[in-house]
C-alpha positions as CSV (number, residue, x, y, z in Angstrom):
1,X,-3.4,12.3,-6.4
2,X,-1.6,9.2,-8.1
3,X,1.4,7.7,-7.3
4,X,3.7,4.7,-8.6
5,X,6.2,3.0,-7.6
6,X,8.0,-0.5,-7.5
7,X,8.8,-2.6,-4.3
8,X,9.2,-5.6,-2.7
9,X,6.5,-7.6,-1.0
10,X,7.3,-8.3,3.2
11,X,5.2,-10.5,5.2
12,X,4.4,-9.4,8.9
13,X,3.9,-12.5,11.3
14,X,2.2,-10.3,13.9
15,X,-0.9,-11.9,15.6
16,X,-2.9,-11.1,12.4
17,X,-0.2,-12.4,9.5
18,X,-0.3,-9.7,6.2
19,X,1.6,-9.4,3.3
20,X,2.7,-5.7,2.7
21,X,4.7,-3.5,0.4
22,X,6.3,-0.2,1.9
23,X,5.6,3.0,0.2
24,X,8.8,5.2,-0.8
25,X,9.9,8.0,1.3
26,X,9.4,10.9,-1.3
27,X,6.1,9.3,-1.9
28,X,5.1,9.1,2.0
29,X,6.2,12.6,2.5
30,X,3.5,14.0,-0.3
31,X,0.9,11.3,1.2
32,X,1.4,13.1,4.5
33,X,1.0,16.3,3.6
34,X,-2.3,15.1,2.3
35,X,-3.3,12.9,5.1
36,X,-5.7,15.3,7.4
37,X,-8.2,15.4,4.2
38,X,-8.6,11.5,3.7
39,X,-7.7,9.7,6.6
40,X,-10.7,7.9,8.8
41,X,-8.3,7.7,11.8
42,X,-5.2,6.3,13.2
43,X,-3.7,7.5,10.2
44,X,-5.5,5.0,7.9
45,X,-5.9,6.1,4.3
46,X,-8.4,4.9,2.0
47,X,-6.9,4.2,-1.9
48,X,-7.6,2.5,-4.7
49,X,-4.7,0.0,-5.8
50,X,-3.7,-1.5,-8.9
51,X,-1.3,-4.3,-8.3
52,X,-0.1,-5.6,-12.5
53,X,-3.5,-6.3,-13.6
54,X,-5.6,-6.0,-10.6
55,X,-7.7,-3.4,-9.0
56,X,-8.7,-3.4,-5.3
57,X,-9.5,-0.9,-2.8
58,X,-7.5,-0.6,0.9
59,X,-6.1,1.6,3.0
60,X,-2.3,2.6,3.6
61,X,-1.1,2.0,7.3
62,X,1.1,4.3,9.0
63,X,4.0,2.0,9.9
64,X,7.6,4.1,11.3
65,X,7.0,7.5,10.0
66,X,6.2,5.9,6.5
67,X,3.1,4.2,4.9
68,X,2.4,0.4,3.8
69,X,0.0,-1.0,1.6
70,X,-1.8,-4.3,2.3
71,X,-1.2,-6.7,-0.6
72,X,-4.4,-8.9,0.0
73,X,-4.1,-12.9,-0.8
74,X,-6.3,-12.4,-3.9
75,X,-4.1,-10.1,-5.8
76,X,-0.7,-12.3,-4.9
77,X,-2.5,-15.5,-6.3
78,X,-4.0,-13.6,-9.1
79,X,-0.9,-11.8,-10.2
80,X,1.1,-15.0,-9.4
81,X,3.6,-12.8,-7.2
82,X,4.7,-13.6,-3.3
83,X,7.3,-12.5,-0.7
84,X,10.5,-11.1,-2.2
85,X,8.8,-10.4,-5.4
86,X,9.4,-6.7,-6.7
87,X,5.6,-5.4,-7.8
88,X,5.0,-2.3,-9.4
89,X,2.2,-0.8,-7.3
90,X,-0.3,2.0,-8.6
91,X,-2.1,4.3,-5.5
92,X,-5.0,6.7,-6.3
93,X,-5.9,9.0,-3.1
94,X,-9.1,10.8,-3.6
95,X,-8.1,14.5,-1.9
């Protein structure tokens, strides 16, 4: 399953701070329909991600009935993006 969308980078200041982009609700419905096929527990879903010209692997995190994509520091630096910037995210889920 391949999905592409634009989203704003935001920062979570929890005990382990991290940057994310929220997956749009329409895509979340599609992901949730296939989640049981790919999750490895706690609702985490492994994905291949592309932001700009940078590819990496991570897992979608479930949050408030949606999913969020972690944006690694190395990706933000390589793409010269930060909090408040809108990026195009391409997700690939192996279902």
